[in-house]
C-alpha positions in Angstrom: 69.1 78.0 92.5 67.8 81.4 93.3 66.8 81.2 96.9 65.6 84.6 98.4 67.1 85.0 101.9 66.5 87.7 104.5 69.3 89.8 106.0 69.6 87.6 109.1 70.3 84.4 106.9 72.6 86.2 104.8 74.5 87.4 107.8 74.5 83.8 109.2 76.0 82.6 105.9 78.6 85.2 105.8 79.7 84.4 109.4 79.8 80.6 108.5 82.0 81.5 105.6 84.1 83.6 107.9 84.5 80.8 110.4 85.5 78.4 107.6 88.1 80.9 106.3 89.6 81.3 109.7 89.8 77.5 110.1 91.4 77.1 106.5 93.9 79.8 107.3 94.9 78.3 110.7 95.3 74.8 108.9 97.4 76.2 106.2 99.7 78.3 108.5 100.3 75.2 110.5 101.1 73.2 107.4 103.5 76.0 106.3 105.3 75.6 109.6 105.4 72.0 109.5 106.9 71.9 106.0 109.5 74.8 106.5 112.4 72.2 107.2 111.7 69.5 104.9 109.9 71.0 101.9 110.6 74.9 101.5 108.5 75.0 98.3 105.5 73.3 99.9 106.0 75.7 102.8 105.9 78.7 100.4 102.7 77.3 98.6 101.0 76.6 102.0 102.0 80.2 103.2 100.3 81.6 100.2 97.3 79.7 100.5 97.2 80.9 104.2 97.5 84.5 103.1 94.6 84.1 100.6 92.3 82.8 103.3 93.4 85.8 105.4 92.4 88.1 102.8 89.1 86.4 102.4 88.6 86.5 106.3 89.5 90.4 106.3 86.8 91.0 103.7 84.1 89.0 105.5 85.1 90.7 108.8 84.8 94.1 107.2 81.2 93.0 106.1 80.1 91.9 109.4 81.8 94.5 111.4 82.7 97.6 109.3 85.5 99.7 110.6 86.3 97.2 113.4 89.7 96.3 111.9 90.7 99.9 111.4 89.8 100.6 114.9 91.8 97.7 116.2 94.8 98.9 114.1 94.5 102.5 115.6 94.4 101.0 119.1 97.6 99.0 118.4 99.4 102.0 117.2 98.5 104.0 120.3 99.6 101.3 122.6 103.1 100.7 121.0 
């Protein structure tokens, strides 16, 4: 499986992966919140999984929009 893809296709695949990571992060965060009262250990595990997807999302965001996260962080610092 050695497909040759152009830059546009590669960017589409990265964006699709980023969207998937965002969906998974959201789902695991919701699960963690739902388990907090009834299953603290399960809630911790779900929170860790959510953070893992958040890290993947940050990396893919940086690939698609280099420096955008740093610019947003600087803007937040100036506003607060």
